[in-house]
FIVOGU-780212 format. One record per residue (C-alpha): z, x, y; residue in one letter. Coordinates in nm, 2 decimals, padded with zeros to 4 digits. Each point is the difference from the previous one (the first is absolute). Layout:
// FIVOGU-780212
Z / X / Y / A
...
END
This chain:
// FIVOGU-780212
11.89 / 12.35 / 10.30 / X
00.21 / 00.00 / 00.33 / X
00.29 / 00.11 / -00.22 / X
-00.19 / 00.31 / -00.11 / X
-00.09 / 00.08 / 00.36 / X
00.37 / 00.00 / 00.10 / X
00.10 / 00.21 / -00.30 / X
-00.26 / 00.26 / 00.08 / X
00.02 / -00.02 / 00.38 / X
00.30 / 00.22 / 00.06 / X
-00.11 / 00.31 / -00.21 / X
-00.35 / -00.03 / 00.12 / X
00.09 / 00.01 / 00.37 / X
00.24 / 00.29 / -00.06 / X
-00.25 / 00.20 / -00.20 / X
-00.28 / -00.05 / 00.24 / X
00.22 / 00.10 / 00.29 / X
00.11 / 00.31 / -00.20 / X
-00.36 / 00.09 / -00.06 / X
-00.08 / -00.03 / 00.37 / X
00.30 / 00.19 / 00.12 / X
00.00 / 00.29 / -00.25 / X
-00.12 / 00.25 / 00.26 / X
00.30 / -00.08 / 00.21 / X
00.24 / 00.07 / -00.29 / X
00.23 / -00.28 / 00.10 / X
00.33 / -00.03 / -00.17 / X
00.09 / -00.30 / -00.22 / X
00.21 / -00.18 / 00.26 / X
-00.27 / 00.02 / 00.27 / X
-00.26 / -00.13 / -00.25 / X
00.22 / -00.29 / -00.10 / X
00.06 / -00.09 / 00.37 / X
-00.37 / 00.01 / 00.08 / X
-00.08 / -00.21 / -00.31 / X
00.26 / -00.25 / 00.10 / X
-00.14 / -00.03 / 00.35 / X
-00.36 / -00.03 / -00.13 / X
00.10 / -00.27 / -00.25 / X
00.19 / -00.20 / 00.26 / X
-00.30 / 00.02 / 00.24 / X
-00.24 / -00.12 / -00.26 / X
00.20 / -00.27 / -00.17 / X
00.34 / -00.04 / 00.18 / X
00.17 / 00.10 / -00.33 / X
00.31 / 00.23 / 00.02 / X
00.00 / 00.30 / -00.24 / X
00.33 / 00.16 / -00.10 / X
00.06 / 00.29 / -00.24 / X
00.37 / 00.03 / -00.07 / X
-00.04 / 00.25 / -00.28 / X
-00.16 / 00.34 / -00.02 / X
-00.35 / 00.08 / 00.12 / X
-00.20 / 00.31 / -00.08 / X
-00.35 / 00.13 / 00.08 / X
-00.18 / 00.28 / -00.18 / X
-00.33 / 00.16 / 00.09 / X
-00.11 / 00.20 / -00.30 / X
-00.18 / -00.03 / -00.24 / X
-00.03 / -00.35 / 00.14 / X
00.14 / -00.19 / 00.30 / X
00.28 / -00.21 / -00.16 / X
00.25 / -00.24 / 00.16 / X
00.29 / -00.16 / -00.18 / X
00.29 / -00.21 / 00.12 / X
00.29 / -00.21 / -00.14 / X
00.19 / -00.31 / 00.11 / X
-00.30 / -00.13 / 00.20 / X
00.00 / -00.34 / 00.16 / X
-00.25 / -00.20 / 00.20 / X
00.09 / -00.31 / 00.20 / X
-00.26 / -00.23 / 00.16 / X
00.14 / -00.18 / 00.31 / X
-00.02 / -00.38 / 00.02 / X
-00.05 / -00.04 / -00.37 / X
00.19 / 00.02 / -00.32 / X
-00.21 / 00.30 / -00.12 / X
00.21 / 00.30 / -00.11 / X
-00.10 / 00.30 / -00.21 / X
00.26 / 00.23 / -00.15 / X
-00.09 / 00.30 / -00.22 / X
00.21 / 00.25 / -00.19 / X
-00.26 / 00.27 / 00.05 / X
-00.36 / 00.06 / 00.06 / X
-00.23 / 00.31 / 00.01 / X
-00.36 / 00.07 / 00.10 / X
-00.22 / 00.30 / 00.01 / X
-00.34 / 00.11 / 00.12 / X
-00.22 / 00.29 / -00.09 / X
00.05 / 00.28 / 00.26 / X
-00.35 / 00.16 / 00.03 / X
-00.19 / -00.32 / 00.08 / X
00.22 / -00.06 / 00.30 / X
-00.17 / 00.30 / 00.18 / X
-00.33 / -00.19 / -00.05 / X
00.16 / -00.31 / 00.16 / X
-00.01 / -00.17 / -00.34 / X
00.30 / -00.18 / -00.16 / X
00.02 / 00.02 / -00.38 / X
00.31 / -00.17 / -00.12 / X
00.13 / 00.16 / -00.31 / X
00.27 / -00.25 / -00.09 / X
00.22 / -00.28 / 00.12 / X
00.33 / -00.08 / -00.18 / X
00.24 / -00.28 / 00.08 / X
00.32 / -00.06 / -00.20 / X
00.27 / -00.27 / 00.02 / X
-00.17 / -00.21 / 00.26 / X
00.11 / -00.36 / 00.09 / X
-00.22 / -00.21 / 00.22 / X
00.14 / -00.32 / 00.13 / X
-00.24 / -00.21 / 00.19 / X
00.01 / -00.36 / 00.14 / X
-00.25 / -00.23 / -00.16 / X
-00.32 / -00.04 / 00.20 / X
00.01 / -00.37 / -00.09 / X
00.36 / -00.06 / -00.09 / X
-00.05 / -00.36 / -00.12 / X
-00.28 / 00.10 / -00.23 / X
00.19 / 00.30 / -00.14 / X
00.30 / -00.23 / -00.07 / X
-00.23 / -00.25 / -00.16 / X
-00.14 / 00.26 / -00.24 / X
00.34 / 00.13 / -00.09 / X
00.18 / -00.33 / -00.05 / X
00.07 / -00.19 / -00.32 / X
-00.21 / -00.31 / 00.05 / X
00.18 / -00.19 / -00.28 / X
00.29 / -00.06 / 00.24 / X
-00.22 / -00.17 / 00.26 / X
-00.04 / -00.37 / 00.07 / X
-00.35 / -00.16 / -00.01 / X
-00.02 / 00.01 / 00.38 / X
00.11 / 00.37 / 00.01 / X
-00.26 / 00.08 / -00.26 / X
-00.27 / -00.16 / 00.21 / X
00.12 / 00.23 / 00.29 / X
00.00 / 00.30 / -00.23 / X
-00.37 / -00.05 / -00.10 / X
-00.09 / -00.06 / 00.37 / X
00.18 / 00.32 / 00.12 / X
-00.17 / 00.21 / -00.27 / X
-00.35 / -00.13 / 00.09 / X
00.06 / 00.07 / 00.37 / X
00.13 / 00.35 / -00.08 / X
-00.31 / 00.08 / -00.20 / X
-00.22 / -00.11 / 00.28 / X
00.20 / 00.21 / 00.25 / X
00.00 / 00.30 / -00.22 / X
-00.38 / -00.02 / -00.05 / X
-00.05 / 00.00 / 00.37 / X
00.22 / 00.31 / 00.04 / X
-00.12 / 00.19 / -00.31 / X
-00.13 / 00.35 / 00.07 / X
-00.02 / 00.31 / -00.21 / X
00.01 / 00.25 / 00.28 / X
00.35 / 00.10 / -00.10 / X
-00.14 / 00.20 / -00.29 / X
-00.22 / 00.21 / 00.23 / X
00.29 / 00.21 / 00.13 / X
00.12 / 00.17 / -00.33 / X
-00.35 / 00.00 / -00.16 / X
-00.18 / 00.15 / 00.30 / X
00.25 / 00.29 / 00.01 / X
-00.12 / 00.13 / -00.34 / X
00.35 / 00.01 / -00.15 / X
00.02 / 00.23 / -00.30 / X
00.30 / -00.17 / -00.16 / X
00.20 / -00.30 / 00.10 / X
00.33 / -00.05 / -00.18 / X
00.24 / -00.29 / 00.06 / X
00.32 / -00.04 / -00.20 / X
00.29 / -00.26 / 00.00 / X
-00.16 / -00.22 / 00.27 / X
00.16 / -00.34 / 00.08 / X
-00.19 / -00.25 / 00.20 / X
00.22 / -00.30 / 00.11 / X
-00.13 / -00.30 / 00.19 / X
00.26 / -00.17 / 00.22 / X
00.02 / -00.32 / 00.20 / X
00.08 / -00.03 / 00.37 / X
00.37 / 00.03 / -00.08 / X
-00.04 / 00.32 / -00.19 / X
00.05 / -00.17 / -00.34 / X
-00.21 / 00.13 / -00.29 / X
-00.28 / -00.22 / -00.12 / X
-00.17 / 00.22 / -00.25 / X
00.02 / 00.36 / -00.13 / X
-00.25 / 00.24 / -00.17 / X
00.09 / 00.34 / -00.13 / X
-00.25 / 00.28 / -00.03 / X
00.16 / 00.25 / -00.23 / X
-00.29 / 00.24 / 00.03 / X
-00.35 / 00.03 / 00.13 / X
-00.22 / 00.30 / -00.03 / X
-00.36 / 00.03 / 00.13 / X
-00.20 / 00.32 / 00.01 / X
-00.30 / 00.10 / 00.22 / X
00.00 / -00.31 / 00.22 / X
-00.34 / 00.00 / 00.17 / X
-00.28 / -00.22 / 00.13 / X
-00.28 / 00.20 / -00.15 / X
-00.02 / -00.21 / -00.31 / X
00.18 / 00.26 / -00.22 / X
00.22 / -00.15 / -00.27 / X
00.37 / -00.02 / 00.10 / X
00.25 / 00.01 / -00.29 / X
00.29 / -00.24 / 00.04 / X
00.32 / -00.07 / -00.19 / X
00.28 / -00.24 / 00.11 / X
00.30 / -00.20 / -00.13 / X
00.11 / -00.32 / 00.17 / X
00.32 / -00.19 / -00.07 / X
00.04 / -00.37 / 00.10 / X
00.36 / -00.10 / -00.03 / X
00.08 / -00.33 / -00.17 / X
00.28 / -00.10 / 00.24 / X
00.25 / -00.06 / -00.28 / X
00.14 / 00.17 / -00.31 / X
-00.34 / 00.01 / -00.17 / X
-00.21 / 00.31 / -00.04 / X
-00.24 / 00.05 / 00.29 / X
-00.38 / 00.00 / -00.04 / X
-00.15 / 00.35 / -00.02 / X
-00.36 / 00.09 / 00.08 / X
-00.14 / 00.34 / -00.08 / X
-00.36 / 00.10 / 00.09 / X
-00.23 / 00.30 / -00.04 / X
-00.36 / 00.04 / 00.09 / X
-00.26 / 00.12 / 00.25 / X
-00.16 / -00.16 / 00.30 / X
-00.26 / 00.10 / 00.26 / X
-00.01 / -00.11 / 00.36 / X
-00.29 / -00.07 / 00.24 / X
00.15 / -00.09 / 00.34 / X
-00.35 / -00.05 / 00.16 / X
-00.07 / -00.27 / -00.25 / X
00.37 / -00.11 / 00.01 / X
00.02 / 00.01 / -00.38 / X
00.22 / 00.15 / -00.26 / X
-00.15 / 00.05 / -00.35 / X
00.23 / 00.01 / -00.30 / X
-00.16 / 00.23 / -00.26 / X
00.29 / -00.08 / -00.23 / X
00.35 / -00.14 / 00.04 / X
00.24 / -00.05 / -00.29 / X
00.31 / -00.21 / 00.06 / X
00.30 / -00.07 / -00.23 / X
00.23 / -00.29 / 00.09 / X
00.34 / -00.04 / -00.17 / X
00.27 / -00.26 / 00.06 / X
-00.24 / -00.28 / 00.09 / X
-00.06 / -00.11 / -00.36 / X
00.17 / 00.07 / -00.34 / X
-00.28 / 00.26 / -00.08 / X
-00.12 / 00.26 / 00.25 / X
-00.34 / -00.07 / 00.16 / X
-00.27 / 00.26 / 00.04 / X
-00.29 / -00.05 / 00.24 / X
-00.31 / 00.21 / 00.04 / X
-00.18 / -00.06 / 00.33 / X
-00.32 / 00.12 / 00.16 / X
-00.21 / -00.13 / 00.29 / X
-00.02 / -00.01 / 00.38 / X
00.25 / -00.11 / 00.27 / X
-00.12 / -00.10 / 00.34 / X
00.26 / 00.13 / 00.25 / X
-00.09 / -00.23 / 00.29 / X
00.00 / -00.33 / -00.19 / X
00.25 / 00.11 / -00.27 / X
-00.23 / -00.12 / -00.28 / X
-00.01 / 00.17 / -00.33 / X
-00.27 / -00.05 / -00.27 / X
00.13 / 00.15 / -00.32 / X
-00.07 / 00.05 / -00.36 / X
00.31 / -00.01 / -00.22 / X
00.14 / 00.07 / -00.34 / X
00.33 / -00.17 / -00.10 / X
00.24 / 00.04 / -00.28 / X
00.35 / -00.13 / -00.08 / X
00.14 / -00.04 / -00.35 / X
-00.28 / -00.14 / -00.21 / X
-00.19 / -00.12 / 00.31 / X
-00.31 / 00.19 / 00.10 / X
-00.25 / -00.10 / 00.27 / X
-00.28 / 00.11 / 00.22 / X
-00.22 / -00.14 / 00.28 / X
-00.03 / -00.01 / 00.37 / X
00.24 / -00.09 / 00.28 / X
-00.05 / -00.06 / 00.37 / X
00.31 / 00.03 / 00.21 / X
-00.02 / -00.13 / 00.36 / X
00.33 / 00.04 / 00.19 / X
-00.08 / -00.27 / 00.26 / X
-00.24 / -00.24 / -00.18 / X
00.04 / -00.29 / -00.24 / X
-00.01 / 00.05 / -00.29 / X
00.18 / 00.33 / 00.05 / X
-00.09 / 00.10 / -00.36 / X
-00.33 / -00.09 / -00.16 / X
-00.03 / 00.12 / -00.36 / X
-00.24 / -00.01 / -00.29 / X
00.19 / 00.12 / -00.31 / X
-00.04 / 00.03 / -00.37 / X
00.33 / 00.01 / -00.18 / X
00.13 / 00.03 / -00.36 / X
00.28 / -00.25 / 00.07 / X
00.17 / -00.19 / 00.27 / X
00.33 / 00.15 / 00.13 / X
00.23 / -00.07 / 00.30 / X
-00.04 / 00.37 / 00.08 / X
-00.33 / -00.09 / 00.17 / X
00.20 / -00.13 / 00.29 / X
00.06 / 00.36 / 00.10 / X
-00.36 / 00.01 / 00.11 / X
00.10 / -00.25 / 00.28 / X
00.25 / 00.26 / 00.14 / X
00.35 / 00.12 / -00.07 / X
00.17 / -00.31 / 00.14 / X
-00.18 / -00.22 / -00.25 / X
00.03 / 00.25 / -00.28 / X
00.37 / 00.04 / 00.04 / X
00.05 / -00.38 / -00.05 / X
-00.12 / 00.03 / -00.36 / X
00.31 / 00.19 / -00.10 / X
00.22 / -00.26 / 00.18 / X
-00.12 / -00.30 / -00.20 / X
00.29 / -00.04 / -00.23 / X
00.13 / -00.26 / -00.24 / X
00.30 / -00.20 / 00.10 / X
00.31 / -00.06 / -00.21 / X
-00.17 / -00.29 / -00.18 / X
-00.31 / 00.20 / -00.08 / X
-00.22 / -00.15 / 00.28 / X
-00.23 / 00.24 / 00.19 / X
-00.03 / 00.00 / 00.37 / X
-00.35 / -00.04 / 00.15 / X
-00.13 / 00.31 / 00.19 / X
-00.05 / -00.20 / 00.32 / X
00.09 / 00.28 / 00.24 / X
-00.26 / 00.23 / -00.17 / X
-00.27 / -00.27 / 00.01 / X
00.06 / -00.06 / 00.37 / X
-00.06 / 00.37 / 00.08 / X
-00.35 / 00.00 / -00.16 / X
-00.34 / -00.08 / 00.16 / X
-00.24 / 00.07 / -00.28 / X
-00.32 / -00.12 / -00.15 / X
-00.10 / 00.13 / -00.35 / X
-00.26 / -00.04 / -00.26 / X
00.16 / 00.08 / -00.33 / X
-00.13 / 00.08 / -00.35 / X
00.29 / 00.03 / -00.24 / X
-00.02 / 00.09 / -00.37 / X
00.33 / -00.18 / -00.09 / X
00.25 / -00.23 / 00.17 / X
00.32 / -00.12 / -00.18 / X
00.13 / -00.34 / 00.12 / X
00.32 / -00.07 / -00.20 / X
-00.12 / -00.01 / -00.36 / X
-00.37 / -00.02 / 00.08 / X
-00.24 / 00.30 / 00.04 / X
-00.31 / -00.05 / 00.22 / X
-00.28 / 00.25 / -00.04 / X
-00.32 / 00.06 / 00.20 / X
00.16 / -00.14 / 00.31 / X
-00.20 / -00.04 / 00.32 / X
00.19 / -00.12 / 00.31 / X
-00.05 / -00.04 / 00.37 / X
00.33 / 00.04 / 00.19 / X
00.09 / -00.06 / 00.36 / X
00.35 / 00.06 / 00.13 / X
00.11 / -00.06 / 00.37 / X
00.32 / -00.12 / 00.17 / X
00.17 / -00.06 / -00.34 / X
-00.28 / -00.21 / -00.15 / X
-00.18 / 00.13 / -00.31 / X
-00.32 / -00.17 / -00.11 / X
-00.18 / 00.07 / -00.33 / X
-00.34 / -00.17 / 00.00 / X
-00.15 / 00.03 / -00.25 / X
00.16 / 00.16 / -00.30 / X
-00.20 / 00.03 / -00.33 / X
00.12 / 00.16 / -00.32 / X
00.00 / -00.01 / -00.38 / X
00.32 / -00.14 / -00.15 / X
00.07 / -00.05 / -00.37 / X
-00.37 / -00.01 / -00.08 / X
-00.08 / -00.25 / 00.27 / X
-00.10 / 00.02 / 00.37 / X
00.23 / -00.08 / 00.29 / X
-00.12 / -00.09 / 00.34 / X
00.25 / -00.10 / 00.27 / X
00.11 / 00.04 / 00.37 / X
00.35 / 00.02 / 00.14 / X
00.17 / 00.02 / 00.34 / X
00.35 / 00.14 / 00.02 / X
00.14 / -00.08 / 00.34 / X
00.30 / 00.22 / 00.08 / X
-00.03 / -00.04 / 00.38 / X
00.33 / -00.17 / 00.00 / X
00.31 / 00.05 / -00.23 / X
-00.08 / -00.31 / -00.20 / X
-00.31 / 00.14 / -00.17 / X
-00.27 / -00.23 / -00.14 / X
-00.26 / 00.04 / -00.27 / X
-00.31 / -00.21 / -00.05 / X
-00.25 / 00.07 / -00.28 / X
-00.28 / -00.17 / -00.18 / X
-00.24 / 00.10 / -00.26 / X
-00.06 / -00.01 / -00.37 / X
-00.03 / 00.18 / -00.34 / X
-00.29 / -00.06 / -00.23 / X
-00.03 / 00.09 / -00.37 / X
00.36 / 00.13 / -00.03 / X
00.08 / 00.13 / -00.35 / X
00.31 / -00.20 / -00.09 / X
00.11 / 00.24 / -00.27 / X
00.02 / 00.29 / 00.25 / X
00.17 / -00.21 / 00.27 / X
00.27 / -00.14 / -00.24 / X
00.07 / 00.35 / -00.14 / X
00.04 / 00.14 / 00.35 / X
00.25 / -00.27 / 00.09 / X
00.20 / 00.06 / -00.32 / X
00.04 / -00.37 / -00.05 / X
00.10 / 00.03 / -00.37 / X
-00.30 / -00.19 / -00.11 / X
-00.36 / 00.08 / -00.11 / X
-00.30 / -00.18 / 00.13 / X
-00.38 / 00.05 / 00.00 / X
-00.28 / -00.14 / 00.20 / X
-00.15 / -00.01 / 00.35 / X
00.17 / -00.15 / 00.31 / X
-00.11 / -00.07 / 00.36 / X
00.23 / -00.05 / 00.30 / X
-00.05 / -00.11 / 00.36 / X
00.28 / 00.00 / 00.25 / X
00.09 / -00.07 / 00.36 / X
00.36 / 00.11 / 00.08 / X
00.22 / 00.06 / 00.30 / X
00.36 / 00.10 / 00.05 / X
00.25 / 00.17 / 00.23 / X
00.32 / 00.20 / -00.02 / X
00.20 / 00.30 / 00.12 / X
00.00 / 00.19 / -00.33 / X
-00.24 / 00.06 / -00.29 / X
00.18 / -00.24 / -00.24 / X
00.04 / -00.27 / 00.27 / X
-00.37 / 00.02 / 00.08 / X
-00.10 / -00.02 / -00.36 / X
00.23 / -00.30 / -00.07 / X
-00.13 / -00.19 / 00.30 / X
-00.37 / 00.01 / -00.10 / X
-00.13 / -00.36 / 00.00 / X
-00.34 / -00.14 / -00.09 / X
-00.24 / -00.11 / -00.27 / X
-00.13 / 00.21 / -00.29 / X
-00.28 / -00.13 / -00.23 / X
00.01 / 00.13 / -00.35 / X
-00.28 / -00.05 / -00.26 / X
-00.07 / 00.17 / -00.33 / X
-00.25 / 00.07 / -00.27 / X
00.07 / 00.04 / -00.37 / X
00.37 / 00.04 / 00.03 / X
00.21 / 00.08 / -00.31 / X
00.38 / 00.01 / 00.00 / X
00.13 / 00.22 / -00.28 / X
00.31 / -00.11 / -00.19 / X
-00.02 / -00.36 / 00.12 / X
-00.11 / -00.24 / -00.27 / X
-00.05 / -00.32 / 00.21 / X
-00.20 / -00.18 / -00.27 / X
00.29 / 00.05 / -00.24 / X
00.25 / -00.12 / 00.26 / X
-00.19 / -00.33 / 00.04 / X
-00.06 / -00.04 / -00.37 / X
00.37 / 00.05 / -00.07 / X
00.07 / -00.29 / 00.24 / X
-00.26 / -00.23 / -00.14 / X
00.11 / 00.08 / -00.36 / X
00.35 / -00.09 / 00.10 / X
-00.12 / -00.33 / 00.13 / X
-00.21 / -00.05 / -00.32 / X
00.31 / 00.09 / -00.20 / X
-00.20 / 00.26 / -00.19 / X
00.01 / 00.38 / -00.05 / X
-00.26 / 00.26 / 00.11 / X
-00.17 / 00.20 / -00.27 / X
-00.28 / 00.19 / 00.18 / X
00.01 / 00.35 / 00.16 / X
-00.05 / -00.01 / 00.38 / X
-00.14 / 00.27 / 00.23 / X
00.28 / 00.21 / 00.17 / X
-00.19 / 00.00 / 00.33 / X
-00.13 / -00.28 / 00.22 / X
-00.35 / 00.00 / 00.14 / X
-00.07 / -00.22 / 00.31 / X
-00.34 / -00.15 / 00.06 / X
00.11 / -00.04 / 00.36 / X
00.31 / 00.09 / 00.21 / X
00.03 / -00.04 / 00.37 / X
00.27 / -00.07 / 00.26 / X
00.04 / -00.07 / 00.37 / X
00.30 / 00.20 / 00.12 / X
00.20 / -00.03 / 00.32 / X
00.23 / 00.28 / 00.10 / X
00.30 / -00.09 / 00.21 / X
00.36 / 00.15 / 00.03 / X
-00.06 / 00.25 / -00.28 / X
-00.11 / -00.27 / -00.24 / X
-00.35 / -00.06 / -00.15 / X
-00.05 / -00.37 / -00.06 / X
-00.28 / -00.08 / -00.25 / X
-00.14 / -00.35 / 00.08 / X
-00.20 / -00.08 / -00.19 / X
-00.02 / 00.23 / -00.30 / X
-00.26 / -00.10 / -00.24 / X
-00.10 / 00.14 / -00.34 / X
-00.24 / -00.09 / -00.28 / X
00.03 / 00.10 / -00.36 / X
-00.25 / -00.11 / -00.27 / X
00.22 / -00.30 / -00.10 / X
00.25 / -00.02 / 00.29 / X
-00.03 / -00.07 / 00.37 / X
00.29 / 00.09 / 00.23 / X
00.08 / -00.09 / 00.36 / X
00.33 / 00.06 / 00.18 / X
00.19 / 00.17 / 00.27 / X
00.25 / 00.29 / 00.02 / X
00.14 / 00.28 / 00.20 / X
00.08 / 00.37 / -00.03 / X
00.27 / 00.17 / 00.20 / X
-00.17 / 00.32 / 00.11 / X
00.32 / 00.20 / 00.03 / X
00.18 / -00.11 / -00.33 / X
-00.33 / -00.08 / -00.18 / X
00.16 / -00.32 / -00.14 / X
-00.25 / -00.26 / -00.11 / X
00.03 / -00.38 / -00.02 / X
-00.29 / -00.23 / -00.08 / X
-00.07 / -00.35 / -00.14 / X
-00.32 / -00.11 / -00.16 / X
-00.16 / -00.31 / -00.15 / X
-00.23 / 00.07 / -00.29 / X
-00.29 / -00.21 / -00.13 / X
-00.05 / 00.06 / -00.37 / X
-00.34 / -00.06 / -00.17 / X
-00.09 / -00.08 / -00.36 / X
-00.11 / 00.36 / -00.04 / X
00.36 / 00.10 / -00.03 / X
00.02 / -00.16 / -00.34 / X
-00.26 / 00.25 / -00.12 / X
00.25 / 00.28 / 00.02 / X
00.25 / -00.17 / -00.23 / X
00.00 / -00.35 / -00.16 / X
00.37 / -00.04 / 00.12 / X
-00.11 / 00.01 / 00.36 / X
-00.27 / -00.27 / -00.01 / X
00.00 / -00.23 / 00.29 / X
00.09 / -00.36 / -00.08 / X
-00.18 / -00.27 / 00.21 / X
00.33 / -00.13 / 00.10 / X
00.07 / 00.30 / 00.22 / X
-00.35 / 00.14 / 00.06 / X
00.03 / -00.09 / 00.37 / X
00.35 / 00.13 / 00.05 / X
00.07 / 00.29 / 00.24 / X
00.21 / 00.25 / -00.19 / X
00.27 / 00.16 / 00.22 / X
00.03 / 00.38 / 00.00 / X
00.30 / 00.17 / 00.17 / X
-00.01 / 00.37 / 00.09 / X
00.29 / 00.21 / 00.11 / X
00.07 / 00.37 / -00.01 / X
-00.06 / 00.34 / 00.17 / X
-00.33 / 00.18 / 00.01 / X
00.17 / 00.31 / -00.15 / X
00.11 / -00.20 / -00.31 / X
-00.20 / -00.07 / -00.31 / X
-00.27 / -00.26 / 00.10 / X
00.04 / -00.17 / -00.34 / X
00.34 / -00.13 / 00.12 / X
-00.12 / -00.15 / 00.33 / X
-00.14 / -00.34 / -00.10 / X
00.07 / -00.29 / -00.25 / X
-00.13 / -00.35 / -00.06 / X
00.25 / -00.27 / 00.08 / X
-00.02 / -00.19 / -00.33 / X
00.31 / -00.21 / 00.08 / X
-00.18 / -00.16 / 00.30 / X
-00.31 / -00.06 / -00.21 / X
00.20 / -00.17 / -00.28 / X
00.17 / -00.21 / 00.27 / X
-00.34 / -00.09 / 00.15 / X
-00.13 / -00.09 / -00.34 / X
00.30 / -00.22 / -00.07 / X
-00.04 / -00.18 / 00.33 / X
-00.37 / -00.04 / -00.07 / X
00.06 / -00.15 / -00.34 / X
00.25 / -00.25 / 00.14 / X
-00.26 / -00.10 / 00.26 / X
-00.27 / -00.04 / -00.26 / X
00.22 / -00.22 / -00.22 / X
00.10 / -00.21 / 00.30 / X
-00.36 / -00.04 / 00.09 / X
-00.08 / -00.11 / -00.35 / X
00.28 / -00.26 / -00.01 / X
-00.10 / -00.13 / 00.34 / X
-00.36 / -00.04 / -00.12 / X
00.11 / -00.20 / -00.30 / X
00.21 / -00.23 / 00.21 / X
-00.29 / -00.05 / 00.24 / X
-00.23 / -00.10 / -00.28 / X
00.25 / -00.25 / -00.14 / X
00.04 / -00.17 / 00.34 / X
-00.38 / -00.06 / 00.02 / X
-00.03 / -00.09 / -00.37 / X
-00.20 / 00.31 / -00.08 / X
-00.03 / 00.16 / -00.34 / X
END
């Protein structure tokens, strides 16, 4: 707002002086000299007009000038404008009333030293280059700057242009540059155009259009914000009412973002209570948003959304929004974490989302409580429907430092296994219900590193699980028939139905270790261990199977002989989850035959020892 005052100050002073001095018919040079003296008396600023200046008196009093500059002593504030013009209605001047017809400023550059240089540098810097101690200092400086700004906040700067009943305000090609104490640029904002008509404090609607450019600082396209709408001002109540304000943001996200806002803005506290409509790509949303410049949370939102999209970061401000476009994949396909964007956000949100896609999984009817501050994002709780089941979890992503951490715990109940397996494209078919519980934590400097580092237990239980295309009963019967030296003659089911299947899983270093993994078929009990490489999806597992007499009911050739009824039949599994599941596992009949041979030798040795023992003691 101080920037707006400086931009308007020069033409306002000149036009008011022109209005007062019309009866004297002063020439342009005299008017400029008087204006320069008056400005210097009031502010100490030095006005120069190196170009042409002209003054007309009919049909309105109009003043225009080119090559205008304004320097403020003992500061880095400097204003340079290519041209400006202003005019007032002639007749009201004779009634001692000033009715400003128009104010136009073109090609203006305002360079001003940051009020709080350290805070301005903190907001503009790339925090990913800072050490942990420097990040702590960054958060502290920002908190101090917010408290200082809150103490100094005042909306009185708006009173000058609004109280003058300006018919039309037009600004074009305005550059606002913040510099440090050495005159080096910290940040830049470009106002390509701003037009406001009938500026007043009587509560009449004020139409407004504007286009703002925020340079990216590199070769990437800048972020552009265009807006159009109407507002009403009540300076007595120190409020500004947005009847409607439509914004379009491009360059922050792959798809343009459109925002529709309405509500009230308190000028003294700089707090806005707004209703909003949002759209970008397939995302649509609506709800309420409270923006408080100097409070924490700075943004407090209650939103209903069709989907989750990184574009939502733009609600936290242009600095955060611009980071979305900068999150790129490295040469090896890894994606950088948007840590800088996260650190710029101070937000609390209650979200209701129709659909959220996490890798291959789609969550629906999502309800989440979110809090983000100083680089730490907390989701607690999150509930949703996923693959026919219900998920309930909490998570904390800590990006306060460059080695980000993630902790999460929760569970899924009544998961439809068929839907989950199909979504993951594992190359297999399965049916049934599964339940999971987890408690995981990890850390990393990139998305893949964070995922690969996740460590912790996962409990997995199922109900009525069927694996299609895997005939495990036939596999065991084939092994038994080989031992029995007979051939199978019966038809076996192509699928395997488990009476029970559960596992305790430990994630570590990108590997899921299953220990133990237990399964129960009608005639077979399995227990073993294994592991799955989460990146390559390679599977390795070893089991011991206990076969029951019921196996012989499937085919006479696989009847269980009492000699090996108590043996644990070895099963070895090896493959990739994308391969045909029927090729994963096989019964190690060679080991069984070896065990049987060793058992037979032991039995014979025992029999011979018994006979010898009886002879020694003269027993029959």
